[in-house]
N, C-alpha and C positions, 0 to 999 in steps of 0.2 A: 292241434294233435292230428297226426296223419291217420286216415282211415284205411283199414285193410279188410277186404272181403275174405271171409273164411268159409269155404264150401267143403263140408265134410259130413257124410250121413251118419257116421258112428259118433254118438253124442259124447262118449268118454274121450275119444281122440280130439273132437272139436273143443271140448272144455279144456283139455290139456293145452291145446294150441292157443286158445283165447286167453287163458290165464297168463301164459308166458309172454304173449304179445302185450297185454296190459302192463305187466311188470316192466316191459321194455319201453313203455311210454307211448304205445300205439292205441288206437281206438278200433277194436275189432267189430266187424259187422257180420253176424252169423247167418248161415244158411245150411239147411239139411238136404235140399234137393237142388237140381240144376235150375229148374224153373223158379224156385224161390230165390236163388242167387241172382238170376237175371232181373227179377223184380226189385230186389234190394239194390242192385246196381243202378237201376233206372231212377230210383228215388234218392240215391246218394251219388250224384255225378262227380263228387270230389274224391271218391275212392282213388287212392294212388297206386294200390297194389292188390292183387288177388291171389289167394292160395286155393287152388282147385284140385279136389280129389278126383281121381280118374274114374273109379268104380262107384256109380250112383244108382239109385232105384229107378230114376226116370231117364233123363238124357245124361250121357257121360260128360266128364270134365273136358274132354277134347271138343265136344260140340259147344259147350259153354264158352270155351276159349275162342272157337271159330266165330261165334255170334258177337262176342265182345270186339274182336278184331275187325269183323265185317262192318261195325259201326264207325270205324275209324279211330277208336280209342287207342291211346298209346300207354295206358296204364301198365305197370309191371305185372307179369303173370308168372307164378311158380306152380308147377304141377306137383301134386302129392300122389305117389303111386306105391302100392304094396308090391308090385312086381319088379323084379330086378332084371328085366329083359330089355335088351337094346332097342327093340322095336317100339316099346312104350316111350322111351326117351326121345327117339327120333320122331315119332308121331306127335308128341307134345311140342317139340320145337318146330315141326313143320306146320302145325296149326296156329302158330304164333306165340307160343310160350317163350319166356326169356330164360327159364331155368327149371330144374326139377329136383325134388328131394325124395329119396326112397325111404319108405317106412321099414322098420322103425327108425325114428330120428330123435336126436337129443334136442332139448330146448336151445342149447348153445349153437348147435349146427343150424337150426331153423332161423333163429334171430340173426345169425351171421349172414346167412343167405339173403334174408330180407334187407338188412342194412346195406349189404354190398350192392344189391340191385337198386335200391333207392338212391344210393350215391351215383351209380352208373347212369341212372336216368336223369340225374340232376334235380331230383325233387327237393332236396335240401337247399340247393342253390336258388331255386325258384322261390322258395318260401322266404329265405333270408334276404332276397333282393327287395321284398316288400318294405315300404317305409314305415308301416305301422304293424305292431303286434298287440292284439287284444287278449287279455286273460282276466276273466272276472271283472273286478272294478278298475283294473289297470289298463292303461294305454301307453305303450312304449313307441316313441317315434324315433326310428333309427337314422333319419336324415338329420334332424336337429338335436339328436341325443338327449331327449327329454322323457320324463316319466310323469304320468298323471294318475291319480287315484280318485275315482268319483268326480272327475273333472277338475281336480285341484292339482296344480303343479307341485311336485316334490323336488327339493334341491338335493342333488346327488353329486358326490365327488366323481372323478373319472373312474376310479376303481369300483365304486358302488354301481355306476352305470354299466361297466363291463360285466360285473357280477349279475345284475338283474337281466341284462341282455342274454347272457349265457343260459340262465335258468329259464327265461321265458321262451327261448328258442328250443328248449329241451324239456317240455312239460312232462312230469311224471317219471322222468329218468333220474335214477339215483346216480349221483356223481361223487366219486371219492375226493378227498381233500387233495390228493396228488394230481388228479385230473383238473380240478378247479385251479390249483396253483399254476399248473402248466398253461392252461387256457387263458388265464387272466394276467398272470405276471410274466409268462414266458418260460420256455423249457430250460433256459439258462439261469433262471432265478435261483439263488443259493440260500434264500431265507428259510425260516422254519415253517412247518405246517400250521402252527398256531396263528400265523398271519391270516390264514383263511378264516379261522374261527373268530378272530377279533373283528374282521371286516364284515362277516356275516352278522355278528351282534349289532354293529353299527347300522347296517342296512335294515335289520329287523326293527330297530327303533323308529325308522322313518316309514316303513311300509306296513307294519303289523298293527292291528287294533290293540293287541296286548302282546308286547315283545316277549313276555315270559311264557306265553301260551301261543306260540306261532301257528297260524293256520294256512299260511301261504308258502313260506320258505321253511320247510320242516327238516328235522334232523333224522338221518338214517343212522341209528346208533351203531357205533363201532366202525362206521364206513365213511359217511360224509353227509351230503344234503340233497334235497330235491325240491323242485317247484311242485307243490302238491295240490294246487288249486284245480 
C-alpha cells in the first residue's frame, strides 16, 4: 500500500483528506506541523507522495518542500493552498513541487491529481516490477506465477492467478465488475458480468478460511470487490 504524507494543520480538512485517501487504497501518514511532517518523513522513507499545506503554524509548506528536495528525494509533492494567487503556484513549483491543488477541492479532484502524479512518477511500474507481493498470509510470485498461503502453495488457474494479482496489486481499492472484466478478460471480451462473480467464488474457495464469510476478497455491495486485508 502506497504511503502518502498529509501535512495540514486544520484537523477537519486533514481528516477529510485522510478518509478519502484511505478509501482510494492509500496509507496516509498525518502531520499537523511542518516539523512533525519532516519527522514523519524521516521514519517513513518509503513515502511515495506528499500533500503539503502552504499556511502552517511553524514553517510553511514551501520550506518543507525545499528541505525534502534538498535531501535528494524524488517523491511526488502536491501543494495545498487556500490562496488562488499565481505567485503561490509559481513558488510551489519553484521550490520543487510537482503539482498544486487550490482549496476548496473535491475528493475526486484530489485523488485524480494523486493518481496522475503517481503514474507520472512511475511508482506503480516500480512496484509491479517486483517479483513478489506480500499481503497478510499470502505471497504472490509474479515471476513464476504462483501463490502461497502460510507457506503452502495454492493451485490456481490462469484466470484465478490474474484475478489475485489484480487485487493484490490494488489493496483496499474497490473495483467494479466491469473494471475487473476488462482487466482480466480484456476490453474486447463479450461475456456477461456474472463471469466475474463465478470466478471470484472459485477463487474464494481456495484462499479463504471460510468462503461463505470472506475476510480477504470482500464484496462491495452493488459495485464489485476489493482486496480488504
